[in-house]
Each structure stands twice: as C-alpha cells, then as structure tokens.
N, C-alpha and C positions, 0 to 999 in steps of 0.2 A: 192259574188259567183265567179266572174271572178278571184279574187285573189286566192281563194281556188283551182280552176281549174288550174291556173298557177302554184301554189305551187305543186300540184299533178304532173303536167307535168314535172316540174323541178326534183322532186324526182324520177320519173320513168326514166327520161333521165340520171340522176346521177347513178342510180342503173344499167342501161344497160351499161354505160361506165366502170363500175368496174366489170361487169360479165365476166367470162372467155369465150374465143371463143368456147371451147369444154366443155361439161358438167363436165369433170373431169380434165381439164387442170392443175390444181394445182398439181396433182400427176402423171399424165400420163407421162411416160418417153419419152424423145425426140425421141429416136429410134423407138418408136411405133407411134408417131405423124407423120404419113406419108400418103400422098394421093396416092392411088393405084388404077389402072384400073383393073376391073374384066376381067378374061380370056374370050376371044371371045365376048367382049362387049366394048362399049364406056363409060359405067358407071364408074365413079371414086368415091371412098369412102375414107374417112379418117379413118384409123385404130383405132385411139382413140375414135372417135365418134361411130364407129361400135362395137368395142369389149371391150374397157376399162370398168372395173367393173365386168368382167366375166373371168373365167379361159379359157385360150387359149392354144391350141396345134398348134404350127407353124411347118410346114414341108416343106423342099425344095424337090421338086419332079423332075422326069425326065421320059419321055415316053419310052425310049429305054434302060432301066436299068434292071439288074437282080432283083432289088427290086420293080419294077413297080407293081407287083402283090399286094404290100402293099396297093394300092388304095382300094382294097376290105376290108381289115381290118380297114382302116381309115374311110371308109364309114360306116361300121358296128359300129365303135366307135361313129361316129356322130349320127347315128340312136339311139344308146343306151343311150347316155348321153346329147344330145343337149337339151332335155326338162328340164334337171336339170341345164343347163347353160353352158356346155362345148361348146366352139367354136373351131372347127377344121378348119384351114385355110392353103391352099397349095400355094406354089410359085414355078412354074416351073423354072428350071434354066439349062443353058447349061455350067455351070462352070466346069462340069466334062465330057463335050462333049457327052452327051447322050440325048439331047433334039432336037426335030425337029426345023428346021429353019422356018417352017410354023406354025403360031399360030393356024390355023384351024385344022391342024393335031393333035396338042397338045390337043386342046379342044375335038376332036373326041376321043382320047385315054381316056381322063378323063370322059367325059359325056356319050359317046356311048359305049365304050368298058367296062368301069367299073361302069357306072351308078352313078357317083359322084354327090351328091347333096350338099355337104359342099362347102364353098366358095373357089374358085380358082381365082388366080390373074395372070396377064400377066407376062411373063418371066422376071426375073431379075438375075443379078450376085449375088452370095451368099458368095464368098470368095475372099481373096486377096485385093489388093489396089482398085479394081473396085467394091468391094462388095457394094450392095445397103445399105443405112444407117440402114435399119431394121436389116439386117444380120450382119453388122459391129457392131451395138449395142449389138446384141445377143452374138456375138463372144467376145466382150469386157466383157460381164457379165459372160460368161462361156468359150466356145471355139468355133472356127469356124467349120462349118460342114466339115467332112473329106470325105464325099461322099453323094450321093443322098439319100433321105429319112431319113436325120438326123432330129431329132425331138427336139423341145424346148417346155417345159411346163412352162407357165407363170400364176401366180396367179391373182386374181381379182384386186390386188393393183398394177399390172404391174411389179412384181418382178419375175425374172427368177428363177424358183424353181429347175429345173433339165434339163440337156440335155441328150438325148438318142441317141446312135449310130444307124446307118442304119440297123444293124443286129437285133435291138430290134423291134420285130413285134408289131403292134398295140394291139394285144391280150396278150402281155407279162404281166405276173402277177405283176411285179414290176411297170411297167408303169400304168397299170389299178389301182393298189393300190394308187399310188400317185394322179392320177386323182380323184379317189373317195374321197380322203382326202381333195380335194379342192372344192368339190361340197357341 
C-alpha cells in the first residue's frame, strides 16, 4: 500500500511539473501573457489566465478625447455580447496626451461618468519605443494605434483578427459583424 501511495504521489508530482503555468500557455501569445493591474485597484491579473480562449476587444482609451463618448458604445457592446463570451478590455493611455495624470480621475470618467462595467486597467503607453509589451505585440501583428480608442479584435486562439481605427464606433456594422463571427 505504501508503494502504491508513493507511486501515485510521484505520478502527480511529475504531472504537475509538466503542466503549463497558465491553462493555455502552449498557445497564448507572449504579448498577451502580461500581468496587469486593474484601474483604481491593487488587483493584478494575468491576461492569458483571464481572457485567453475567448474573443477579446482591446481598446486604448483616454478621458479627455473627442472619442471618449465611445465608452457608452463599448459598454453597450459588453452588455450585449459578454454572455456569449466577448471580453471588452480597456487600457487608458496618455500616449496622445489626453489622459489625466490622476488615476482616480480616470476611474471616475470610466465608472461614474460612463457606467463602465467591462474590465479597465491602469494607464500604460501604447505606441512607440515605450509601448507596453501588449500594445507592442498588437502593433507587430497589425499596426500601432494612431489615436485613442483604437480597437483590436482578437479571436479565442489569440490571433489578432482585425484592427479598427478610432473613428470606427463600437456599433459600426463591420465591427459588430466580425465580433458575431467569433462568438
């Protein structure tokens, strides 16, 4: 009996050594395997752990931009498609000089002014040599954001399906059609 228990323990230990750190590490792209802090919080999540295996709409946001009103459309999209698996995630950025220096003000714009319930993360740079690895990876797959509210649609396998410019509203028929095709 002791030998059987020892053998089982050895097998379990060997299996745990070969198991990936993330449920989908084998396929999750490195640019998505990032630990990110939620906006207005100390909670840190790994994007692969949280989102890989689901379609994702990644958006760089700004609180003081002509496109800031798109928060309403992004929230409507989140409400309409999250039950089907779509993950909308926002990343405030001051790369275009239109974000507050105070994270609490940024959080207020998102959560109080626009009622955002989709996941928002702490401010990061999204373009150029200082771009966060997430956005550097997205840019390498397609192109760098040219302005705030640039959108990247990623399929459940971690492939960037399409990038959409800031002028494409969340309710745009083309964007919605591509999202529906991934659900």
